ROLUMSE-590017 format. One line per field, with one value per residue (C-alpha): x, y, z; chain; residue number from 1. Coordinates in steps of 0.001 Angstrom, whole numbers, plus 500000, padded with zeros to 6 digits. Layout:
BEGIN
c1 c(X, ...)
c2 c(Y, ...)
c3 c(Z, ...)
chain c(A, ...)
n c(NUM, ...)
//
This chain:
BEGIN
c1 c(500000, 501291, 502030, 501616, 497899, 496614, 498489, 497151, 493543, 493983, 495144, 492163, 489730, 490995, 490176, 486803, 484108, 481232, 479520, 480957, 484539, 483538, 482140, 485365, 487491, 485091, 485398, 489202, 489208, 487059, 489602, 492452, 490655, 488486, 488746, 492413, 491528, 489035, 490110, 489636, 486237, 485128, 486074, 483965, 481018, 481589, 481702, 478581, 476560, 477219, 477068, 474115, 474417, 471213, 471683, 474757, 473047, 471589, 475135, 476293, 473670, 474980, 478590, 477656, 475745, 478879, 481089, 481650, 481577, 481186, 482778, 481481, 482759, 480752, 477585, 477949, 478414, 475266, 473217, 474346, 473777, 470242, 469400, 470947, 468757, 465626, 465394, 465212, 463626, 466539, 468958, 467319, 467421, 471206, 471435, 469518, 471531, 474718, 473517, 472637, 476227, 477326, 478985, 478815, 477746, 480008, 479601, 479234, 476479, 474117, 473370, 472337, 470297, 468512, 467724, 466349, 463920, 463060, 462123, 459829, 458392, 459483, 459697, 459798, 462727, 464435, 464071, 465673, 468633, 468829, 469184, 471962, 473749, 473744, 475066, 477851, 479185, 478244, 475929, 478370, 478999, 477662, 476848, 474982, 473047, 472071, 470634, 468800, 467450, 466117, 464500, 462551, 461574, 460139, 458626, 457759, 454195, 455556, 458802, 459479, 461970, 463872, 464095, 465559, 468212, 469023, 469412, 471736, 474015, 477475, 478016, 475315, 476158, 474052, 472590, 471247, 469645, 468109, 466673, 464999, 463560, 462267, 460895, 458835, 457555, 456589, 454435, 452860, 454724, 455599, 456412, 458739, 460469, 460997, 462436, 465061, 465715, 466385, 468567, 470711, 474252, 474750, 472102, 472562, 470462, 468540, 467637, 466258, 464409, 462808, 461487, 460350, 458450, 456911, 455404, 454382, 452664, 450785, 449447, 451427, 452645, 453519, 456105, 457273, 457854, 459794, 461991, 462501, 463706, 466143, 467751, 471502, 471342, 468527, 468246, 465426, 463913, 463554, 461690, 459579, 458476, 457122, 455487, 453796, 452604, 450972, 449402, 448023, 446055, 444968, 447130, 448185, 449123, 451860, 452936, 453222, 455271, 457707, 457876, 458711, 461518, 463237, 466452, 466589, 463336, 463455, 460798, 459306, 458823, 456994, 454897, 453876, 452522, 450824, 449197, 448166, 446362, 444586, 443469, 442147, 440217, 442511, 443011, 443838, 446710, 448051, 448253, 449932, 452546, 453099, 453968, 456418, 457980, 458552, 460141, 462457, 463627, 462188, 460958, 457595, 457292, 454432, 452914, 453088, 451422, 448606, 447883, 447883, 445606, 443218, 443225, 442505, 439651, 438033, 438422, 437336, 440639, 440683, 443299, 445774, 445006, 445850, 449105, 449927, 449214, 451705, 454214, 453887, 454731, 457693, 459046, 459372, 456530, 455068, 451348, 450207, 452194, 451414, 447970, 447859, 448924, 446699, 443689, 444372, 444414, 441133, 439468, 440719, 439345, 435955, 435385, 436301, 433777, 436176, 434823, 436397, 439920, 439268, 438248, 441302, 443641, 441709, 442178, 445949, 446593, 448451, 448463, 445438, 443090, 441847, 438456, 439500, 440314, 437080, 435051, 436566, 435186, 431794, 431273, 432526, 430074, 427212, 428252, 428433, 425025, 426239, 424142, 423589, 427347, 428070, 426000, 427696, 431110, 430017, 429088, 432413, 434315, 432613, 433371, 437035, 436945, 437041, 434738, 432929, 433141, 430740, 431812, 431290, 427718, 427212, 428187, 425746, 422917, 423441, 423306, 420026, 418622, 419518, 418116, 415148, 416324, 414032, 414404, 418190, 418443, 416586, 418756, 422016, 420899, 419974, 423136, 425286, 424175, 423452, 426278, 429065, 428151, 428503, 426550, 424778, 425662, 423327, 424539, 423285, 419892, 419781, 420243, 417491, 415062, 415765, 415237, 411943, 410753, 411331, 409354, 406459, 406912, 406496, 405241, 408181, 410570, 408964, 409223, 412916, 413526, 411681, 413825, 417149, 419499, 420032, 418043, 417406, 419466, 418310, 419211, 416953, 414081, 414580, 414350, 411080, 409527, 410658, 409102, 405826, 405844, 406620, 403878, 401479, 401012, 400790, 399038, 401893, 404445, 402686)
c2 c(500000, 503484, 505262, 508663, 508042, 508803, 512129, 512984, 512389, 514256, 517277, 517003, 516568, 519754, 521680, 519990, 522520, 520670, 517309, 516720, 516829, 514519, 511936, 512065, 511355, 508578, 506976, 507103, 505566, 502688, 502059, 501938, 499687, 501961, 499700, 500675, 504325, 504436, 507927, 509396, 507702, 509066, 512554, 511999, 511029, 514068, 516482, 515090, 514657, 518192, 519971, 522214, 521277, 519598, 515846, 515736, 514015, 511355, 510676, 510490, 507793, 505846, 506124, 505163, 502061, 500779, 500986, 497822, 498353, 502165, 503760, 506322, 509277, 508146, 507586, 511011, 512552, 510909, 511851, 515462, 515474, 514116, 517020, 519554, 518131, 518289, 514536, 514113, 510658, 509436, 510805, 508594, 505594, 506007, 506330, 503086, 501306, 502440, 501134, 497762, 497613, 498113, 501432, 503726, 507352, 510206, 513880, 514698, 512100, 513016, 516693, 515884, 512820, 514799, 517526, 514887, 513608, 517182, 518069, 515021, 515746, 512245, 512847, 509158, 508418, 511575, 510317, 507007, 508923, 510815, 507435, 506467, 509762, 508967, 505435, 506483, 509247, 512382, 513814, 516631, 517667, 521204, 520928, 517626, 518880, 522166, 520282, 517942, 520923, 522446, 519148, 518967, 522634, 522026, 518536, 518318, 518665, 520841, 522539, 520014, 517852, 520808, 522430, 519204, 519025, 522709, 522409, 519403, 521143, 521671, 524754, 526970, 529178, 531873, 529294, 527201, 530238, 531202, 527681, 527962, 531389, 530188, 526944, 528709, 531203, 528322, 526903, 530277, 530693, 534362, 535057, 532041, 533073, 536568, 535061, 533136, 536235, 538320, 535591, 535050, 536289, 537164, 538201, 537990, 539744, 536461, 536631, 540158, 539362, 536215, 538094, 541034, 538711, 536937, 540161, 541398, 538118, 537996, 541526, 543048, 545971, 548203, 545719, 545044, 548786, 549043, 546101, 547541, 550851, 549032, 546897, 547600, 546718, 546100, 544323, 543998, 541151, 543479, 546118, 543527, 541849, 545111, 546063, 542634, 543095, 546429, 544954, 541996, 544276, 546548, 549513, 550414, 553998, 552802, 550163, 552836, 555146, 552361, 551275, 554854, 555012, 551903, 552694, 549293, 547498, 543862, 541681, 540766, 544466, 545244, 542060, 542664, 546109, 544939, 542002, 544332, 546652, 543709, 542133, 545494, 546131, 548874, 547222, 550401, 551175, 547626, 547998, 551397, 549960, 546999, 549432, 551232, 547884, 547154, 550572, 549774, 546682, 544132, 540900, 539681, 536406, 533920, 535489, 538985, 537811, 536049, 539277, 541347, 538867, 539079, 542882, 542637, 540211, 542519, 545595, 543828, 544952, 542384, 544072, 544389, 540790, 539680, 541611, 539877, 536520, 537419, 538626, 535294, 533371, 535626, 535368, 531587, 530528, 527243, 527827, 524342, 522852, 525567, 524962, 528047, 530486, 528744, 529035, 532753, 533226, 531330, 533469, 536654, 535680, 534429, 537436, 539736, 537953, 536089, 532611, 531118, 532072, 530862, 527443, 527419, 527930, 525249, 522717, 523328, 522573, 519259, 518591, 517027, 519944, 520527, 521649, 525327, 525147, 523326, 525705, 528736, 527461, 526432, 529830, 531583, 529711, 530564, 534243, 534459, 532874, 529413, 527737, 524331, 524101, 524922, 521910, 519704, 520802, 519898, 516379, 516063, 517179, 514574, 511858, 512869, 512056, 515661, 516380, 519736, 522278, 524970, 527452, 524852, 524326, 528078, 528186, 525471, 526855, 530298, 528671, 526942, 530219, 532234, 529629, 528471, 524869, 524077, 520272, 520428, 523154, 521059, 518043, 519987, 521543, 518108, 516462, 519085, 517848, 514159, 513180, 515592, 516436, 520155, 522603, 525206, 528814, 531776, 532298, 528819, 529491, 532830, 531090, 528585, 531280, 533251, 530135, 529210, 532807, 533379, 530214, 531479, 528768, 531314, 528951, 526563, 529526, 530772, 527297, 527126, 530524, 529442, 526298, 528103, 527756, 531541, 534715, 535764, 538695, 541635, 539811, 536821, 539026, 541219, 538150, 537106, 540575, 540857, 537455, 538573, 541697, 539763, 537224, 539914, 538206, 541308, 539467, 536939, 539780, 541503)
c3 c(500000, 499086, 502394, 500718, 500064, 503607, 503668, 500219, 501286, 504564, 502588, 500221, 503118, 504764, 501555, 500988, 500020, 498338, 497931, 494458, 495792, 498654, 496220, 494178, 497268, 498272, 494813, 494992, 498480, 497202, 494416, 496939, 499491, 501612, 504699, 505014, 505697, 508609, 509704, 506230, 505892, 509265, 508029, 504906, 507123, 509331, 506392, 504710, 507926, 509185, 505831, 504957, 501262, 499977, 499693, 501943, 504858, 502550, 501397, 505028, 505661, 502667, 503858, 507424, 506275, 504497, 507598, 509615, 513383, 513462, 516521, 519036, 516988, 513947, 515978, 517604, 514165, 512779, 515861, 515587, 511805, 512259, 514554, 512185, 509407, 511587, 511968, 515773, 515490, 513373, 515978, 518607, 516238, 515942, 519735, 520376, 517656, 519361, 522736, 521167, 519934, 523583, 522771, 525799, 525222, 526290, 527149, 523418, 522883, 525706, 524910, 521330, 522319, 525044, 522517, 520128, 522772, 523746, 520155, 520041, 523522, 524548, 528296, 529288, 526956, 528198, 531772, 530749, 529300, 532602, 534348, 531932, 532660, 536380, 535764, 533375, 535616, 533669, 536337, 537087, 533462, 533085, 529366, 529844, 532881, 531221, 528231, 530614, 532530, 529330, 528299, 531564, 531228, 527746, 528146, 531828, 533047, 535842, 536858, 539642, 537695, 536214, 539661, 541117, 538365, 538846, 542623, 542247, 539720, 541264, 539098, 537639, 534670, 533013, 530582, 533493, 535122, 531775, 531374, 534779, 533958, 530573, 532047, 534708, 532134, 529848, 532652, 533388, 536690, 536275, 539934, 540188, 536961, 538390, 541571, 539564, 537461, 540580, 542152, 539038, 539818, 536154, 533644, 529892, 527274, 526940, 530657, 530288, 527057, 528521, 531537, 529411, 527035, 530034, 531363, 527906, 526972, 530281, 529740, 532624, 530508, 533476, 534757, 531190, 530701, 533982, 533003, 529512, 530989, 533321, 530610, 530325, 526614, 524157, 520823, 518281, 520329, 523336, 521342, 519516, 522770, 524155, 520833, 520687, 524268, 523428, 520286, 522259, 524607, 521748, 522789, 519249, 520183, 522577, 520041, 517318, 519563, 520386, 516744, 515677, 518270, 516899, 515046, 513331, 512587, 511544, 509907, 513295, 514170, 510921, 511072, 514700, 513798, 510576, 512380, 515209, 512817, 511153, 514438, 515633, 512421, 511090, 507710, 505759, 508123, 507820, 504023, 504334, 506704, 504377, 501562, 503890, 504777, 501103, 500570, 503502, 501590, 504045, 502450, 503764, 505667, 505511, 508659, 507116, 503907, 505772, 507703, 504489, 502704, 505672, 505351, 501604, 502294, 504848, 502636, 499452, 497902, 495101, 492894, 495757, 496740, 493206, 493398, 496716, 495035, 492304, 494937, 496770, 493594, 492733, 496291, 496020, 498313, 497079, 497561, 496549, 499456, 502022, 503492, 505741, 503020, 500470, 502785, 503336, 499546, 499155, 501843, 500184, 496769, 497988, 500270, 497380, 495147, 492835, 493593, 490465, 491522, 495058, 493734, 491467, 494450, 496383, 493574, 493403, 497080, 497134, 500858, 502539, 503009, 506553, 507839, 507728, 504006, 503132, 505306, 503554, 500238, 501687, 503366, 500212, 497999, 500361, 500490, 496700, 496104, 495055, 497735, 496135, 495397, 499067, 500179, 497577, 498856, 502393, 501232, 499386, 502493, 504701, 502117, 502312, 506031, 507267, 510218, 509992, 512807, 513992, 511316, 508572, 509736, 509880, 506195, 505097, 507269, 505715, 502274, 503216, 504572, 501455, 499060, 501145, 501565, 504517, 504607, 504194, 506842, 509416, 508558, 508944, 512242, 513664, 512258, 513912, 517344, 516722, 514359, 515346, 518967, 518315, 520468, 518300, 519050, 518742, 515133, 514163, 515750, 513949, 510565, 511372, 512555, 509375, 507219, 508902, 509020, 505309, 504575, 506685, 509326, 512106, 514807, 514256, 514361, 517603, 519148, 518238, 519883, 523058, 523341, 522895, 525908, 525859, 525370, 521742, 520510, 518396, 515144, 515911, 517074, 513997, 511736, 513389, 513088, 509447, 508696, 510321, 508161, 504937, 505597, 506890, 510220, 512422, 515239, 515538, 515505, 518401)
chain c(A, A, A, A, A, A, A, A, A, A, A, A, A, A, A, A, A, A, A, A, A, A, A, A, A, A, A, A, A, A, A, A, A, A, A, A, A, A, A, A, A, A, A, A, A, A, A, A, A, A, A, A, A, A, A, A, A, A, A, A, A, A, A, A, A, A, A, A, A, A, A, A, A, A, A, A, A, A, A, A, A, A, A, A, A, A, A, A, A, A, A, A, A, A, A, A, A, A, A, A, A, A, A, A, A, A, A, A, A, A, A, A, A, A, A, A, A, A, A, A, A, A, A, A, A, A, A, A, A, A, A, A, A, A, A, A, A, A, A, A, A, A, A, A, A, A, A, A, A, A, A, A, A, A, A, A, A, A, A, A, A, A, A, A, A, A, A, A, A, A, A, A, A, A, A, A, A, A, A, A, A, A, A, A, A, A, A, A, A, A, A, A, A, A, A, A, A, A, A, A, A, A, A, A, A, A, A, A, A, A, A, A, A, A, A, A, A, A, A, A, A, A, A, A, A, A, A, A, A, A, A, A, A, A, A, A, A, A, A, A, A, A, A, A, A, A, A, A, A, A, A, A, A, A, A, A, A, A, A, A, A, A, A, A, A, A, A, A, A, A, A, A, A, A, A, A, A, A, A, A, A, A, A, A, A, A, A, A, A, A, A, A, A, A, A, A, A, A, A, A, A, A, A, A, A, A, A, A, A, A, A, A, A, A, A, A, A, A, A, A, A, A, A, A, A, A, A, A, A, A, A, A, A, A, A, A, A, A, A, A, A, A, A, A, A, A, A, A, A, A, A, A, A, A, A, A, A, A, A, A, A, A, A, A, A, A, A, A, A, A, A, A, A, A, A, A, A, A, A, A, A, A, A, A, A, A, A, A, A, A, A, A, A, A, A, A, A, A, A, A, A, A, A, A, A, A, A, A, A, A, A, A, A, A, A, A, A, A, A, A, A, A, A, A, A, A, A, A, A, A, A, A, A, A, A, A, A, A, A, A, A, A, A, A, A, A, A, A, A, A, A, A, A, A, A, A, A, A, A, A, A, A, A, A, A, A, A, A, A, A, A, A, A, A, A, A, A, A, A, A, A, A, A, A, A, A, A, A, A, A, A, A, A, A)
n c(1, 2, 3, 4, 5, 6, 7, 8, 9, 10, 11, 12, 13, 14, 15, 16, 17, 18, 19, 20, 21, 22, 23, 24, 25, 26, 27, 28, 29, 30, 31, 32, 33, 34, 35, 36, 37, 38, 39, 40, 41, 42, 43, 44, 45, 46, 47, 48, 49, 50, 51, 52, 53, 54, 55, 56, 57, 58, 59, 60, 61, 62, 63, 64, 65, 66, 67, 68, 69, 70, 71, 72, 73, 74, 75, 76, 77, 78, 79, 80, 81, 82, 83, 84, 85, 86, 87, 88, 89, 90, 91, 92, 93, 94, 95, 96, 97, 98, 99, 100, 101, 102, 103, 104, 105, 106, 107, 108, 109, 110, 111, 112, 113, 114, 115, 116, 117, 118, 119, 120, 121, 122, 123, 124, 125, 126, 127, 128, 129, 130, 131, 132, 133, 134, 135, 136, 137, 138, 139, 140, 141, 142, 143, 144, 145, 146, 147, 148, 149, 150, 151, 152, 153, 154, 155, 156, 157, 158, 159, 160, 161, 162, 163, 164, 165, 166, 167, 168, 169, 170, 171, 172, 173, 174, 175, 176, 177, 178, 179, 180, 181, 182, 183, 184, 185, 186, 187, 188, 189, 190, 191, 192, 193, 194, 195, 196, 197, 198, 199, 200, 201, 202, 203, 204, 205, 206, 207, 208, 209, 210, 211, 212, 213, 214, 215, 216, 217, 218, 219, 220, 221, 222, 223, 224, 225, 226, 227, 228, 229, 230, 231, 232, 233, 234, 235, 236, 237, 238, 239, 240, 241, 242, 243, 244, 245, 246, 247, 248, 249, 250, 251, 252, 253, 254, 255, 256, 257, 258, 259, 260, 261, 262, 263, 264, 265, 266, 267, 268, 269, 270, 271, 272, 273, 274, 275, 276, 277, 278, 279, 280, 281, 282, 283, 284, 285, 286, 287, 288, 289, 290, 291, 292, 293, 294, 295, 296, 297, 298, 299, 300, 301, 302, 303, 304, 305, 306, 307, 308, 309, 310, 311, 312, 313, 314, 315, 316, 317, 318, 319, 320, 321, 322, 323, 324, 325, 326, 327, 328, 329, 330, 331, 332, 333, 334, 335, 336, 337, 338, 339, 340, 341, 342, 343, 344, 345, 346, 347, 348, 349, 350, 351, 352, 353, 354, 355, 356, 357, 358, 359, 360, 361, 362, 363, 364, 365, 366, 367, 368, 369, 370, 371, 372, 373, 374, 375, 376, 377, 378, 379, 380, 381, 382, 383, 384, 385, 386, 387, 388, 389, 390, 391, 392, 393, 394, 395, 396, 397, 398, 399, 400, 401, 402, 403, 404, 405, 406, 407, 408, 409, 410, 411, 412, 413, 414, 415, 416, 417, 418, 419, 420, 421, 422, 423, 424, 425, 426, 427, 428, 429, 430, 431, 432, 433, 434, 435, 436, 437, 438, 439, 440, 441, 442, 443, 444, 445, 446, 447, 448, 449, 450, 451, 452, 453, 454, 455, 456, 457, 458, 459, 460, 461, 462, 463, 464, 465, 466, 467, 468, 469, 470, 471, 472, 473, 474, 475, 476, 477, 478, 479, 480, 481, 482, 483, 484, 485, 486, 487, 488, 489, 490, 491, 492, 493, 494)
//
């Protein structure tokens, strides 16, 4: 064997920059008996497993499968690579395979395996790994314990387990304190989180931002403001947390003032304000801010686009909605595989009266459509006078195995009311309770009263109102009086 070959490949591996070069080295190693170069092969696995190049991790799997008796380094590499490629389940598969091979984990294995179980919310498996950590002598390793602490904070039903791990830690760094703060906030324990925040000997920007977001999300804006003013340093996350807090409670004036004070606004800042305007019914202002965002050179996210489409739908701004549709395509969003964005587009088109385009978007969605998507079309058809088609869509949806919800039934009952489908209306109203165990709301009763009233079935409508589990509102009473007037039954109206 040529002794210069290993050195040659080591040099090439150090300069490796893409998957094509890796495959060339792999091919050459095969020609020169790959089993003679385990170190070089392990480097090939490491490069491909941890590379962000598309297809690299698939190649790492292939390389790994060809290795006889892979060692701990290779297993650690594949576990880490699985997590990097958002395959937490595969990371745990490699871990269990390693244990079956009687290979003991080390301080590099445990943090990634714990994270894999955390991402899958596999608390029981995480607890088993905790037991293994105690047995193998890594219970004092700060990195391992901090990851374990975070796993319990995310997956635990309470903060009891994470608190126990924290109290037993021989050394507590700023990351451990931050995990405790975040864990208590995640469980809604704001006072406990503040206690850990105050006790922390060192506070990072993450500590401050976590506590600030906790107060802002809970609606305690006074305390959030005080904390914001005390912060030794602020980043975009700090400003965005407070803006989102104001938006959540409907205080758009304070949100606007803070937004105007920001020297550097990121996508989250713009989206928080746009979404705030939409949720508070200020659709014109949301569109104006969206235009400003574009002039600032900020590319819209999926969340931004959904908010803007909602604004277009509520304003009936069809032309702008069409432009947004075109913008979505040009920006690289794949609508046919994005159910949420696709549904927002459907709702925009049907509310703006372009039922044909709404149905076109619906038909292009590749993923299994959910009840929200189907309901958008059913309600849209009813709104646009295609009542028989709305009922047909309902039947089609049920055949596809999708269970309707309260809003779906509101759509079909409205269709029955507008078209005078009395028999179908009664059937849908009964089916709602008997077949789907849904409790009718006042809106459902209102549709039925309107349907019966228009048909002149005033006594049946009155009986339905009397048997409602709540008092009739002005809309229901108005429908009854209007029906009495139409059918010239003044005595019944009195």
